[in-house]
py3Dmol code that shows the C-alpha trace and the ligand (Angstrom):
import py3Dmol

protein = """\
ATOM      1  CA  MET A   1      -4.474 -18.997  10.984  1.00  0.00           C
ATOM      2  CA  ASN A   2      -4.245 -15.337  10.127  1.00  0.00           C
ATOM      3  CA  LYS A   3      -7.254 -13.620   8.962  1.00  0.00           C
ATOM      4  CA  LYS A   4      -7.215 -12.769   5.359  1.00  0.00           C
ATOM      5  CA  LEU A   5      -6.432  -9.242   4.410  1.00  0.00           C
ATOM      6  CA  ILE A   6      -8.110  -7.325   1.602  1.00  0.00           C
ATOM      7  CA  ALA A   7      -6.176  -3.874   0.900  1.00  0.00           C
ATOM      8  CA  GLY A   8      -7.261  -1.322  -1.515  1.00  0.00           C
ATOM      9  CA  ASN A   9      -4.788   0.751  -3.406  1.00  0.00           C
ATOM     10  CA  TRP A  10      -6.343   3.749  -4.752  1.00  0.00           C
ATOM     11  CA  LYS A  11      -3.179   4.698  -6.592  1.00  0.00           C
ATOM     12  CA  MET A  12      -3.228   8.542  -7.555  1.00  0.00           C
ATOM     13  CA  ASN A  13      -7.090   8.487  -7.602  1.00  0.00           C
ATOM     14  CA  ALA A  14      -8.715  10.513  -4.926  1.00  0.00           C
ATOM     15  CA  SER A  15     -10.293  13.798  -3.793  1.00  0.00           C
ATOM     16  CA  LEU A  16     -11.789  14.905  -0.604  1.00  0.00           C
ATOM     17  CA  SER A  17     -15.226  14.559  -1.914  1.00  0.00           C
ATOM     18  CA  THR A  18     -14.948  11.116  -3.798  1.00  0.00           C
ATOM     19  CA  ASN A  19     -12.955   9.744  -0.638  1.00  0.00           C
ATOM     20  CA  ASP A  20     -15.617  10.820   1.599  1.00  0.00           C
ATOM     21  CA  ALA A  21     -18.410   9.203  -0.560  1.00  0.00           C
ATOM     22  CA  LEU A  22     -16.427   5.975  -1.097  1.00  0.00           C
ATOM     23  CA  VAL A  23     -15.591   5.299   2.430  1.00  0.00           C
ATOM     24  CA  LYS A  24     -19.085   6.137   3.577  1.00  0.00           C
ATOM     25  CA  ALA A  25     -20.486   3.861   1.005  1.00  0.00           C
ATOM     26  CA  MET A  26     -18.067   1.105   2.258  1.00  0.00           C
ATOM     27  CA  LEU A  27     -18.909   1.631   5.845  1.00  0.00           C
ATOM     28  CA  ASP A  28     -22.674   1.620   4.990  1.00  0.00           C
ATOM     29  CA  GLY A  29     -22.112  -1.666   3.118  1.00  0.00           C
ATOM     30  CA  LEU A  30     -20.474  -3.305   6.192  1.00  0.00           C
ATOM     31  CA  GLN A  31     -23.849  -2.355   8.051  1.00  0.00           C
ATOM     32  CA  GLY A  32     -21.854  -2.340  11.370  1.00  0.00           C
ATOM     33  CA  ALA A  33     -20.792  -5.959  11.048  1.00  0.00           C
ATOM     34  CA  VAL A  34     -17.201  -6.898  11.627  1.00  0.00           C
ATOM     35  CA  PRO A  35     -15.895  -8.534   8.521  1.00  0.00           C
ATOM     36  CA  ALA A  36     -14.473 -11.845   8.784  1.00  0.00           C
ATOM     37  CA  VAL A  37     -11.298 -10.456   6.983  1.00  0.00           C
ATOM     38  CA  ASP A  38      -8.899  -7.652   7.808  1.00  0.00           C
ATOM     39  CA  MET A  39      -9.589  -4.591   5.534  1.00  0.00           C
ATOM     40  CA  ALA A  40      -7.436  -1.546   4.642  1.00  0.00           C
ATOM     41  CA  LEU A  41      -7.289   1.305   2.272  1.00  0.00           C
ATOM     42  CA  CYS A  42      -4.131   2.696   1.028  1.00  0.00           C
ATOM     43  CA  ALA A  43      -4.519   6.484  -0.142  1.00  0.00           C
ATOM     44  CA  PRO A  44      -2.345   9.131  -1.440  1.00  0.00           C
ATOM     45  CA  ALA A  45      -0.424  10.841   1.592  1.00  0.00           C
ATOM     46  CA  PRO A  46      -2.468  13.971   1.584  1.00  0.00           C
ATOM     47  CA  TYR A  47      -5.640  12.216   2.252  1.00  0.00           C
ATOM     48  CA  LEU A  48      -4.356   9.969   5.253  1.00  0.00           C
ATOM     49  CA  ALA A  49      -5.674  12.566   7.726  1.00  0.00           C
ATOM     50  CA  GLN A  50      -9.159  12.462   5.975  1.00  0.00           C
ATOM     51  CA  LEU A  51      -9.097   8.539   6.391  1.00  0.00           C
ATOM     52  CA  GLN A  52      -8.021   8.710  10.007  1.00  0.00           C
ATOM     53  CA  THR A  53     -11.138  10.839  10.671  1.00  0.00           C
ATOM     54  CA  LEU A  54     -13.488   8.705   8.622  1.00  0.00           C
ATOM     55  CA  LEU A  55     -12.160   5.403   9.642  1.00  0.00           C
ATOM     56  CA  GLN A  56     -11.058   5.546  13.196  1.00  0.00           C
ATOM     57  CA  GLY A  57     -12.941   3.125  15.246  1.00  0.00           C
ATOM     58  CA  SER A  58     -14.153   1.363  12.051  1.00  0.00           C
ATOM     59  CA  PRO A  59     -13.221  -2.091  10.989  1.00  0.00           C
ATOM     60  CA  ILE A  60     -11.173  -0.511   8.039  1.00  0.00           C
ATOM     61  CA  ALA A  61      -7.584   0.119   8.596  1.00  0.00           C
ATOM     62  CA  TRP A  62      -5.721   2.604   6.528  1.00  0.00           C
ATOM     63  CA  GLY A  63      -2.260   3.020   5.017  1.00  0.00           C
ATOM     64  CA  SER A  64       0.132   4.656   2.592  1.00  0.00           C
ATOM     65  CA  GLN A  65       1.208   3.795  -0.828  1.00  0.00           C
ATOM     66  CA  ASP A  66       4.884   4.401  -0.241  1.00  0.00           C
ATOM     67  CA  VAL A  67       7.294   5.592   2.705  1.00  0.00           C
ATOM     68  CA  SER A  68      10.665   7.126   2.562  1.00  0.00           C
ATOM     69  CA  ALA A  69      13.824   5.074   3.023  1.00  0.00           C
ATOM     70  CA  HIS A  70      15.167   7.785   5.237  1.00  0.00           C
ATOM     71  CA  GLU A  71      14.161   8.296   8.941  1.00  0.00           C
ATOM     72  CA  GLN A  72      14.106  12.151   8.533  1.00  0.00           C
ATOM     73  CA  GLY A  73      15.949  15.263   7.280  1.00  0.00           C
ATOM     74  CA  ALA A  74      16.830  16.945   4.013  1.00  0.00           C
ATOM     75  CA  TYR A  75      14.732  14.685   1.628  1.00  0.00           C
ATOM     76  CA  THR A  76      12.488  17.221  -0.068  1.00  0.00           C
ATOM     77  CA  GLY A  77       8.992  15.710  -1.141  1.00  0.00           C
ATOM     78  CA  GLU A  78       9.392  12.561   0.970  1.00  0.00           C
ATOM     79  CA  VAL A  79       7.120  11.260   3.575  1.00  0.00           C
ATOM     80  CA  SER A  80       8.864   9.523   6.650  1.00  0.00           C
ATOM     81  CA  ALA A  81       7.318   6.387   8.417  1.00  0.00           C
ATOM     82  CA  GLY A  82       6.972   8.436  11.519  1.00  0.00           C
ATOM     83  CA  MET A  83       4.794  10.952   9.851  1.00  0.00           C
ATOM     84  CA  LEU A  84       2.639   8.136   8.537  1.00  0.00           C
ATOM     85  CA  LYS A  85       2.336   6.692  12.119  1.00  0.00           C
ATOM     86  CA  ASP A  86       1.213  10.320  13.145  1.00  0.00           C
ATOM     87  CA  PHE A  87      -1.928   9.725  10.976  1.00  0.00           C
ATOM     88  CA  GLY A  88      -2.480   6.340  12.245  1.00  0.00           C
ATOM     89  CA  CYS A  89      -1.450   4.213   9.326  1.00  0.00           C
ATOM     90  CA  ARG A  90      -1.210   0.559   9.974  1.00  0.00           C
ATOM     91  CA  TYR A  91       0.183  -0.271   6.656  1.00  0.00           C
ATOM     92  CA  ALA A  92       2.562   0.947   4.020  1.00  0.00           C
ATOM     93  CA  ILE A  93       2.873  -0.451   0.388  1.00  0.00           C
ATOM     94  CA  VAL A  94       6.450  -0.702  -0.590  1.00  0.00           C
ATOM     95  CA  GLY A  95       7.992  -1.848  -3.851  1.00  0.00           C
ATOM     96  CA  HIS A  96       4.735  -1.513  -5.834  1.00  0.00           C
ATOM     97  CA  SER A  97       5.670  -2.170  -9.612  1.00  0.00           C
ATOM     98  CA  GLU A  98       4.657   1.304 -10.441  1.00  0.00           C
ATOM     99  CA  ARG A  99       7.386   2.730  -8.075  1.00  0.00           C
ATOM    100  CA  ARG A 100      10.023   0.179  -9.347  1.00  0.00           C
ATOM    101  CA  GLN A 101       9.167   1.075 -12.913  1.00  0.00           C
ATOM    102  CA  TYR A 102       8.605   4.723 -12.919  1.00  0.00           C
ATOM    103  CA  HIS A 103      10.653   5.810  -9.947  1.00  0.00           C
ATOM    104  CA  GLY A 104      13.656   3.613 -10.255  1.00  0.00           C
ATOM    105  CA  GLU A 105      13.109   1.865  -7.101  1.00  0.00           C
ATOM    106  CA  THR A 106      15.617  -1.064  -6.551  1.00  0.00           C
ATOM    107  CA  ASP A 107      15.357  -4.026  -4.469  1.00  0.00           C
ATOM    108  CA  ALA A 108      17.644  -2.470  -1.919  1.00  0.00           C
ATOM    109  CA  VAL A 109      15.557   0.750  -1.730  1.00  0.00           C
ATOM    110  CA  VAL A 110      12.418  -1.457  -1.167  1.00  0.00           C
ATOM    111  CA  ALA A 111      14.211  -3.327   1.446  1.00  0.00           C
ATOM    112  CA  ALA A 112      15.025   0.009   3.223  1.00  0.00           C
ATOM    113  CA  LYS A 113      11.577   1.273   2.917  1.00  0.00           C
ATOM    114  CA  ALA A 114      10.219  -1.990   4.563  1.00  0.00           C
ATOM    115  CA  GLN A 115      12.637  -1.640   7.441  1.00  0.00           C
ATOM    116  CA  ARG A 116      11.757   2.035   8.069  1.00  0.00           C
ATOM    117  CA  ALA A 117       8.036   1.081   8.278  1.00  0.00           C
ATOM    118  CA  LEU A 118       8.680  -1.777  10.617  1.00  0.00           C
ATOM    119  CA  ALA A 119      10.686   0.351  12.822  1.00  0.00           C
ATOM    120  CA  ALA A 120       7.912   2.901  13.087  1.00  0.00           C
ATOM    121  CA  GLY A 121       5.396   0.058  14.055  1.00  0.00           C
ATOM    122  CA  ILE A 122       3.975   0.102  10.514  1.00  0.00           C
ATOM    123  CA  THR A 123       3.383  -3.124   8.527  1.00  0.00           C
ATOM    124  CA  PRO A 124       4.994  -3.007   5.093  1.00  0.00           C
ATOM    125  CA  ILE A 125       2.967  -4.570   2.151  1.00  0.00           C
ATOM    126  CA  VAL A 126       6.021  -5.805   0.281  1.00  0.00           C
ATOM    127  CA  CYS A 127       5.105  -6.045  -3.532  1.00  0.00           C
ATOM    128  CA  VAL A 128       6.856  -8.592  -5.732  1.00  0.00           C
ATOM    129  CA  GLY A 129       6.205  -9.591  -9.229  1.00  0.00           C
ATOM    130  CA  GLU A 130       7.372 -10.405 -12.639  1.00  0.00           C
ATOM    131  CA  THR A 131       6.895  -8.416 -15.886  1.00  0.00           C
ATOM    132  CA  LEU A 132       5.514 -10.237 -18.891  1.00  0.00           C
ATOM    133  CA  ALA A 133       9.005 -10.571 -20.670  1.00  0.00           C
ATOM    134  CA  GLU A 134      10.394 -12.007 -17.414  1.00  0.00           C
ATOM    135  CA  ARG A 135       7.460 -14.375 -17.288  1.00  0.00           C
ATOM    136  CA  GLU A 136       7.869 -15.508 -20.895  1.00  0.00           C
ATOM    137  CA  ALA A 137      11.601 -16.057 -20.165  1.00  0.00           C
ATOM    138  CA  GLY A 138      10.704 -18.539 -17.429  1.00  0.00           C
ATOM    139  CA  GLU A 139      12.224 -16.180 -14.917  1.00  0.00           C
ATOM    140  CA  THR A 140       9.184 -15.655 -12.546  1.00  0.00           C
ATOM    141  CA  GLU A 141      10.332 -17.547  -9.762  1.00  0.00           C
ATOM    142  CA  ALA A 142      13.826 -16.165  -9.766  1.00  0.00           C
ATOM    143  CA  VAL A 143      12.572 -12.658 -10.052  1.00  0.00           C
ATOM    144  CA  VAL A 144      10.047 -12.818  -7.158  1.00  0.00           C
ATOM    145  CA  LYS A 145      12.544 -14.749  -4.956  1.00  0.00           C
ATOM    146  CA  ARG A 146      15.143 -12.224  -5.573  1.00  0.00           C
ATOM    147  CA  GLN A 147      12.807  -9.241  -4.673  1.00  0.00           C
ATOM    148  CA  LEU A 148      11.709 -11.071  -1.477  1.00  0.00           C
ATOM    149  CA  ALA A 149      15.158 -12.094  -0.610  1.00  0.00           C
ATOM    150  CA  ALA A 150      16.398  -8.430  -0.521  1.00  0.00           C
ATOM    151  CA  VAL A 151      13.704  -7.566   1.959  1.00  0.00           C
ATOM    152  CA  ILE A 152      14.263 -10.638   4.159  1.00  0.00           C
ATOM    153  CA  HIS A 153      17.950  -9.859   4.226  1.00  0.00           C
ATOM    154  CA  VAL A 154      17.412  -6.376   5.651  1.00  0.00           C
ATOM    155  CA  VAL A 155      14.492  -6.888   7.937  1.00  0.00           C
ATOM    156  CA  ALA A 156      15.756 -10.319   9.337  1.00  0.00           C
ATOM    157  CA  HIS A 157      14.110 -11.440  12.363  1.00  0.00           C
ATOM    158  CA  CYS A 158      11.189  -9.080  11.565  1.00  0.00           C
ATOM    159  CA  THR A 159      10.371 -11.200   8.472  1.00  0.00           C
ATOM    160  CA  SER A 160       7.139 -12.590  10.188  1.00  0.00           C
ATOM    161  CA  GLU A 161       5.869  -9.038  10.638  1.00  0.00           C
ATOM    162  CA  ILE A 162       5.521  -8.203   6.861  1.00  0.00           C
ATOM    163  CA  VAL A 163       2.709  -8.798   4.534  1.00  0.00           C
ATOM    164  CA  VAL A 164       3.764  -9.806   0.883  1.00  0.00           C
ATOM    165  CA  ALA A 165       1.897  -8.999  -2.154  1.00  0.00           C
ATOM    166  CA  TYR A 166       2.487 -11.151  -5.370  1.00  0.00           C
ATOM    167  CA  GLU A 167       1.455  -8.801  -8.184  1.00  0.00           C
ATOM    168  CA  PRO A 168       2.415  -9.912 -11.638  1.00  0.00           C
ATOM    169  CA  VAL A 169       3.176  -6.748 -13.290  1.00  0.00           C
ATOM    170  CA  TRP A 170       1.377  -7.901 -16.603  1.00  0.00           C
ATOM    171  CA  ALA A 171      -1.825  -8.314 -14.609  1.00  0.00           C
ATOM    172  CA  ILE A 172      -1.983  -4.800 -12.799  1.00  0.00           C
ATOM    173  CA  GLY A 173      -4.598  -2.593 -14.349  1.00  0.00           C
ATOM    174  CA  THR A 174      -4.825  -4.512 -17.448  1.00  0.00           C
ATOM    175  CA  GLY A 175      -7.823  -6.701 -16.713  1.00  0.00           C
ATOM    176  CA  LYS A 176      -5.488  -9.743 -17.257  1.00  0.00           C
ATOM    177  CA  THR A 177      -5.619 -11.991 -14.151  1.00  0.00           C
ATOM    178  CA  ALA A 178      -3.229 -14.746 -13.276  1.00  0.00           C
ATOM    179  CA  THR A 179      -5.308 -17.891 -13.121  1.00  0.00           C
ATOM    180  CA  PRO A 180      -5.802 -19.259  -9.486  1.00  0.00           C
ATOM    181  CA  GLU A 181      -3.203 -22.093 -10.478  1.00  0.00           C
ATOM    182  CA  MET A 182      -0.696 -19.583 -11.635  1.00  0.00           C
ATOM    183  CA  ALA A 183      -0.956 -17.411  -8.835  1.00  0.00           C
ATOM    184  CA  GLN A 184      -0.950 -20.436  -6.299  1.00  0.00           C
ATOM    185  CA  ALA A 185       2.196 -21.670  -7.898  1.00  0.00           C
ATOM    186  CA  VAL A 186       4.143 -18.386  -7.234  1.00  0.00           C
ATOM    187  CA  HIS A 187       2.569 -18.094  -3.856  1.00  0.00           C
ATOM    188  CA  ALA A 188       3.780 -21.580  -2.862  1.00  0.00           C
ATOM    189  CA  VAL A 189       7.300 -20.449  -3.788  1.00  0.00           C
ATOM    190  CA  LEU A 190       7.096 -17.358  -1.698  1.00  0.00           C
ATOM    191  CA  ARG A 191       5.746 -19.326   1.195  1.00  0.00           C
ATOM    192  CA  ALA A 192       8.605 -21.633   1.056  1.00  0.00           C
ATOM    193  CA  GLN A 193      11.022 -19.027   1.184  1.00  0.00           C
ATOM    194  CA  LEU A 194       9.231 -17.374   4.088  1.00  0.00           C
ATOM    195  CA  ALA A 195       9.444 -20.580   5.803  1.00  0.00           C
ATOM    196  CA  ALA A 196      13.156 -20.883   5.358  1.00  0.00           C
ATOM    197  CA  ALA A 197      13.566 -17.341   6.719  1.00  0.00           C
ATOM    198  CA  THR A 198      11.443 -17.022   9.782  1.00  0.00           C
ATOM    199  CA  GLN A 199      10.371 -19.274  12.494  1.00  0.00           C
ATOM    200  CA  HIS A 200       6.701 -18.036  12.142  1.00  0.00           C
ATOM    201  CA  PRO A 201       6.033 -18.105   8.396  1.00  0.00           C
ATOM    202  CA  GLU A 202       2.416 -18.780   9.189  1.00  0.00           C
ATOM    203  CA  ARG A 203       2.104 -15.191  10.403  1.00  0.00           C
ATOM    204  CA  VAL A 204       3.043 -13.685   6.882  1.00  0.00           C
ATOM    205  CA  ARG A 205       0.053 -13.031   4.712  1.00  0.00           C
ATOM    206  CA  VAL A 206       0.774 -13.348   1.069  1.00  0.00           C
ATOM    207  CA  LEU A 207      -1.707 -11.446  -0.736  1.00  0.00           C
ATOM    208  CA  TYR A 208      -2.516 -11.547  -4.666  1.00  0.00           C
ATOM    209  CA  GLY A 209      -2.889  -8.385  -6.682  1.00  0.00           C
ATOM    210  CA  GLY A 210      -3.509  -7.932 -10.266  1.00  0.00           C
ATOM    211  CA  SER A 211      -6.841  -7.201 -11.687  1.00  0.00           C
ATOM    212  CA  MET A 212      -8.555  -8.956  -8.679  1.00  0.00           C
ATOM    213  CA  ASN A 213     -12.403  -8.057  -8.964  1.00  0.00           C
ATOM    214  CA  ALA A 214     -15.758  -9.212  -7.642  1.00  0.00           C
ATOM    215  CA  ALA A 215     -15.990 -11.977 -10.339  1.00  0.00           C
ATOM    216  CA  ASN A 216     -12.593 -13.593  -9.986  1.00  0.00           C
ATOM    217  CA  ALA A 217     -11.978 -13.121  -6.218  1.00  0.00           C
ATOM    218  CA  ALA A 218     -13.536 -16.125  -4.905  1.00  0.00           C
ATOM    219  CA  SER A 219     -11.535 -18.449  -7.023  1.00  0.00           C
ATOM    220  CA  LEU A 220      -8.214 -16.760  -6.206  1.00  0.00           C
ATOM    221  CA  LEU A 221      -8.784 -16.490  -2.542  1.00  0.00           C
ATOM    222  CA  ALA A 222      -9.769 -20.160  -2.336  1.00  0.00           C
ATOM    223  CA  GLN A 223      -6.182 -21.101  -3.148  1.00  0.00           C
ATOM    224  CA  PRO A 224      -4.354 -22.433  -0.087  1.00  0.00           C
ATOM    225  CA  ASP A 225      -1.342 -20.177  -0.124  1.00  0.00           C
ATOM    226  CA  ILE A 226      -3.316 -16.807  -1.280  1.00  0.00           C
ATOM    227  CA  ASP A 227      -4.097 -14.930   2.185  1.00  0.00           C
ATOM    228  CA  GLY A 228      -5.862 -12.003   0.675  1.00  0.00           C
ATOM    229  CA  GLY A 229      -5.621  -9.321  -2.053  1.00  0.00           C
ATOM    230  CA  LEU A 230      -4.224  -6.057  -2.951  1.00  0.00           C
ATOM    231  CA  ILE A 231      -6.977  -4.314  -5.019  1.00  0.00           C
ATOM    232  CA  GLY A 232      -6.403  -1.363  -7.340  1.00  0.00           C
ATOM    233  CA  GLY A 233      -9.271  -0.480  -9.566  1.00  0.00           C
ATOM    234  CA  ALA A 234     -11.732  -2.437  -7.796  1.00  0.00           C
ATOM    235  CA  SER A 235     -11.058  -0.553  -4.477  1.00  0.00           C
ATOM    236  CA  LEU A 236     -12.505   2.684  -6.047  1.00  0.00           C
ATOM    237  CA  LYS A 237     -16.073   1.130  -6.249  1.00  0.00           C
ATOM    238  CA  ALA A 238     -17.593   0.342  -2.807  1.00  0.00           C
ATOM    239  CA  ALA A 239     -19.671  -2.382  -4.011  1.00  0.00           C
ATOM    240  CA  ASP A 240     -16.985  -4.303  -5.852  1.00  0.00           C
ATOM    241  CA  PHE A 241     -14.681  -3.856  -2.929  1.00  0.00           C
ATOM    242  CA  LEU A 242     -17.112  -5.296  -0.423  1.00  0.00           C
ATOM    243  CA  GLN A 243     -17.903  -8.266  -2.705  1.00  0.00           C
ATOM    244  CA  ILE A 244     -14.223  -9.011  -2.708  1.00  0.00           C
ATOM    245  CA  VAL A 245     -14.328  -8.818   1.075  1.00  0.00           C
ATOM    246  CA  ALA A 246     -17.405 -11.077   1.201  1.00  0.00           C
ATOM    247  CA  ALA A 247     -15.366 -13.764  -1.047  1.00  0.00           C
ATOM    248  CA  ALA A 248     -12.446 -13.875   1.256  1.00  0.00           C
ATOM    249  CA  ARG A 249     -13.778 -15.921   3.993  1.00  0.00           C
TER     250      ARG A 249
END
"""
ligand_1 = """\
10
PEP
C -2.312 -2.612 -7.762
O -2.375 -1.497 -7.940
O -1.751 -2.914 -6.819
C -3.468 -3.483 -8.543
C -3.264 -4.746 -8.160
O -4.135 -2.767 -9.391
P -5.370 -3.586 -10.209
O -6.108 -4.287 -9.227
O -6.179 -2.387 -10.862
O -4.731 -4.385 -11.144
"""
view = py3Dmol.view(width=600, height=400)
view.addModel(protein, "pdb")
view.setStyle({"model": 0}, {"cartoon": {"style": "trace"}})
view.addModel(ligand_1, "xyz")
view.setStyle({"model": 1}, {"stick": {}})
view.zoomTo()
view.show()
């Protein structure tokens, strides 16, 4: 049985001084204890060197919020998986709904990004999730299965090495959370899809993300197929993030 994973996604909220204070507050809060779960913080790329300095040797891993689908070359502005590896990243979020929505990332691009991460020894956190319109049209299952299938198709025998995050788009940053039952139902669908795709589906952690906070984390994380959380807003407050970590036993 995998340890749960609680990963923070700071999005485009960071500065040298606030990162320093936030990370130090988190490490202080852990009081030198090794948490029962795996922890990670995903920061904007310019701050990964800072996280490497602050978190090296601590129980908190770090990662990026995106990675290029290309290995190297004339791709101005892109950050490759090899570069992320140079800065010690263990994880890279791929296919976050904000990237799909605002940057036109298709399922195929997300799959290519997941593959690049894996090839560099970085675990992709593959985000899938339906919009409100898709949920209301009864398309939730079809949408998340299509998004995950695209990644499975490309990463093939490495499927057991990915992390999946179910993030209903209507719940991200809105304060609206899927009920534990709603989330569990989708996680069970993803779990079955993974079971059909890899000999080691038990190795794949399926996280829930979407307004998870200190108050609702325990009931979500108690669901049998929820293996952790991808936390946006609440990862910007040390006490809230640590309460979620404490709820994830
Ligand atoms: C996210 O950005 O992945 C996320 C889940 O955000 P929030 O927790 O703020 O809804």
